N, C-alpha and C positions, 0 to 999 in steps of 0.2 A: 524606509518605514520606521516609525517611532516606537511602536509597541506591538506585541502579539499576545492575544488572549487564548487560553486553552481551557475548554470546558470538558473535563474528563481526563484523568491522569492514569489511564491504563497503558497497555503496551505501545499503542500507536501514539497516544497523547505524549508519552514520555519520549518516544523516538523523535517527534517533532521538536519537543523542547530541547533535547540534548543535541539534536542536529544544529540548532541555532546557537547553543552555548559553545559548540566546538568551532564556530566560525571566527575568523580573525577579528571581526567587529560584531560581536553578538548583540542581539536585540533584547531589551527587557521583556520579561514574560510575566503575565498575570494569569494565575492558575487557580481554578476551582475544581475541587472534587470532594464530595461529602464524606469520602473515606479517608480518615486521617493517615492510615498506613500507606496508601498510594501516594498522597502528597509528600509524606515523610521520605518515602523511597526516592522520589525525584529530587528532593532537596539534598539527600545524602550523595546522590550521584553528581549533582551540581557542585557540591562542596568539594568533592574529589577532583573536579576540574578547576577549582578555585573560582567558580562563577556563581556561587550561591547568592551573592548579593544582587544578582539579576533576576532571581526567581522571587516573585511576590505571591505568596499563598494568601488567598482571600476567602472569606466565609460565605459569600453569596454569588450566584451567577452574574448578577448585574455588575459587581465589582470587577469581574474578569473581562468585561468588554474593553476592546482596545481598537487599534487601527484596523486590524483583521483578527477575528476570533474563530478559533476552530472548534466545531462540535465533534468531539471525539468520545461519544457515549453509546450505550447500547440502544437499539431502536425503541425499546419499550420506555425508556427514560425521556425520549425527545419531547412528547407533548407537555409533560410537567415542566421540563426545563424551559421550553419556549414560553410557557405560560408565566414562568417566573421572570421572563425578560419582557413582558408585555408593556410595562410602563417605562422601560428604558428608552432613551433616544435612539432613532434609527441608526443602525450601524451595519457593517459588513460581517456576515456569518459564513463560514466555509464548512459545509457538512461533509464528513467522511463516514457518515452513518450508513452502513451497508443496507441495500434493499429499501431505502426510504426516498421516494421520488420528491422532486421539487414541489409538485402540487400538494402533497401531504404536508411538507414542511411549511409551505406558505399559508396553509389553512390555519396554522397555529401561531403565525408570526407576521409582524409588519416590517421585519428587518429584511435587508437585501441579502439574498442567499445564493451561493454558488456551491455546486457539488464537485467533489474530488474523490478519487480513489487512489491512495498510496498503498504500497504493499509492504510485506514484512521485511524484505531486505533493507528497507529504510533504517532499521535498527543498527545497521553497520555503515550507513551512509551510501549504500549501493542500491537504493530503491528506485522505483519508477512510479510517478504519480500521473494519473490521467484525469484531467479536468473536463468538466462539461461546460462548453462555451455556449451561451444562449445570445440571441440577437439583441436582447435588452440589457445585457450586462454593461455596466459602466466600464470604460477602458481602464480607469484607475482601480476599480475593483479586481479586474482580471490581473493587472500588473501586481497588485498587492497579494493576491492569492498565489500567483506563480512565485513570488518572492518567498512566501512562506515555505513552499515545498521544494524549491530549488536547493535548500540546504540539505535535502535528503537524497538527491539524485536528479536525473532528467525529468522534465515535466512535458507531457504530451497532452493532446486534447482530442475531443470528439464534439460534434455539434448536435448530434441526435441522442436524446436521453435513452431511447430504446437500446442504444448500443452499450450503455453502461452495464447491461447484464453479461454480455460477452467479454467486456473489460474486466468485470469481477471475476469471471471464470479464468480468463487468460493471465492477467497480471496479479489479481488478488489470490486466487487458488493455485496459480501456476507454480509457485515455489514448492508446494506440497507434491505436485506432479513430477517436477524435476528431482526432488529429494527421493521419491520412490524409485525413479530410474537410477540414480546413483546407488541407492541401497541394493537394488536388484543386481546391477552390474558388479558391485563389490562382493555380494553374496556368491554370485557365479564364479568370480575369480578365486574366492576362498574354496569353493567346491573343486576348482582346478589345482589347488595346492598353495595358492599365495596366502601369506599370513594376513589376518584380518585387518590389522592396523594399516599395513602397507597397501592392501587392496582398497580400502576406503580412501586413503590419501591420494593414491594414484588416480582413482575415479574422480575424485573431487577436483584435483588439479587439472585433469584432462577436460572436464566440463568448463572450468575456469578459462583455460587457454582457448577452447573451442568458441566460447562466448566472445572472447576478444576478437578472434578471427571473423566471427559472423557480423562484427560491426562494420566489416569491409567487404566480405564475400557473401554472395547468395548461398543459402544452404545447399542447393543442388550442386553448385560449383565446388563447395568444400567437400561434399560427399564424393564427387567424381575425382577430385584431386587425391583423396586418400585411397580410392578403390582401384587397385591394379587387376588386370584381367586374370582370372583363376586364382586370385590371392585370398588372404585370410579375411579381409574386409568384405569382399564379394561373397564369401561363404557365410559370414555372419549376416550380411544383409539379406541373403536369400532365405536363411532361417527365420529372420525377423518377419519377412513378408509372408512366409508359409504359416507363421504363428499369428499373423493378423496384427502385428504391432501398429502399423500405420492406422489401421481401422480402429484399434483399441484407443489410440491417442485421440482420434477425432471424436469418438463416442464419449471419451472422458470429458473433453471440452464441452460437447453438446449437452451432456447430463448436467454439468455444473451450470451452464447458461440457463437451462430450463429450470433448474432449481432456484436460481437467482430471480427469475421471473415469478415463480410461484410465491416466493417469500415476499417480493415486492407487492404482489397482488393481495396477499394476506395483510401485510402491514398497511398498505395504502387505503384499505377499506375501513380502517379505524380512525 
């Protein structure tokens, strides 16, 4: 890919930009954001990497159009932004705008559009992006979109747009759910006498190692491998079941999924 455009220089827009700047062969970036402070922040981080010469800050959305251009703005900004691109030659846009469906995007644009959902761990290069693959996507567009997000971590896909709501709940909101679990476990360890700094570090590293094992093991197998008859893990799991932990987690994901659907319904009516 020869160039990447980024419309919106918030947290995720910056994560995409910096992910590419950290690559061995970084791609030139064309960046638009009406907020000078956001653009200046990205440029400062690029300068720290010695890559600021690859970041081209532009003054209009049309100037940011590239081989693949990411829409990384708030949903309420999308109609005006796409209107500003109405007279630009047809190009590939990749929307990471939460809760805004393809039909709503295409009502305001003649450009080719692909939806994707990266998540917050992309900020440290450990993200996961889920792309929506449609039957009418051009193969070259798919490969370009995947190349944009592969710098941030693995790229997965779904073929049914309705599934993007549960994707939003699982991968988009999921980091917050895991963070609460780490916080709760470390708080419990502090209550049992462990120093707070040590408790948080032990909980974090345990989750990190568990995630690595789960790349190869089914969760049930890992649970069984740790659980000895009559042991500490068995006691803890019994308490978790009695407290309804499994049900609470399932309801957490269900609530987030339903909220994503509600937001989409509200946004896509406009």
